[in-house]
N, C-alpha and C positions, 0 to 999 in steps of 0.2 A: 504494500500500500504506500503510495507516494504521499509525502507531507504536503499540506496545502500551502501555497505561496502566501507570504505575508502581504496584506493589502498596502498599496503604496499611497502615500499622502500626496494629493495633487495640489500643488501650489498655484494659485491664480497668476496669470501672466500680467504683464505690464498694462496691456489694453484693458483687461478686466478690472484691475485695481484703479486705473485712471477713470474708467467709466463709473465705478462705484463711488469714487471720491467726488466726481462731478454731480452725480445724482444726489448724493448726500448734501452737497453744498446747495443744490437747487431747492431741496426740501427745507433746509435751514433758512435760505433767503425768503422763500414763500411764507414760512412761519413768521419771520421777523416783519415782513411787509404786511401780513394779515393783522398783526397786533398793532402796528403803528399806522394810523390813517395819514399822518403828515408825511411819512416816508413813502406811502403808497401814492400820494398826490404828487410827489416829486418825480415818480416814474412816468406818469401821464396825467393829462389835464382833467379827464372826465372821471376821476376816481371818486368824487364826492356825490355823484348823481345817484338817485334812488334805483333806477333801472340799469345801473352799470353792471356789466358782467365781464370778468376777465379771469385769468388763472389764479390771481391772488384772492379775489372774492369767492371763487368756487372752492379754493383750498380752505378759506376761512369758514365757509358754510358747510363743508364736509360733503360736497356733491361728488358723486362717483360717476364713472362712465357707464352708459347703458350696457356696454359689453360685459361689465362686471356683475350686472344684476341678472343672474340666471336663476330661474325658478327650479327648485328641486322637486321631484315627484313626492307624493305623500308616502309615508312609510307603510309597508304592508303589515297587516295584522297576522301574527303567527300563532298557530295553535300547537298543542302538544303533538298532534298527529303529523304536522308538517315538519317539526323539528326533530332531527335524529338525536336522541339522547343516548350517548354511549359512555363507556368507561374512559378513564384518562389514557392517553396514548403516551408510550415511552419512546422518546426520540433520543437516541444516543449520538454523541458527537465524537468524531475521531480525535484521538489525543494529538497534541502538537509534537510529541516526541515518540520515538520507537521504544526506548528502554526507560523504565521508570527510574527515578533517582534512587541510588543505593542507600543513602542516609539523608537526614534532614540538615538544616543549617546548624552551624556550631552554636553551642550555648554560651552566652556571655555572662 
């Protein structure tokens, strides 16, 4: 039996880290502009109007995209006849080593 290979840790590349940093900075900027109306007015002139709609006001109101609003189906009612009730299953895992250690760690 062959030992399982150890999983490798995937380090994100420069592009992924840069994109993550830019998106984080965008969220922080939107949050700061949503809290401060005077800073929002410095960005563009129509910021104080009642029917004004931009990314900053949408972020402040918590509006989400229609693509994110997916309706989930209603949960099915299950009865004891449809659910298979069985005993617990024993799932064994292959050891990471072929030979067991001969003795434990030293006592200090």
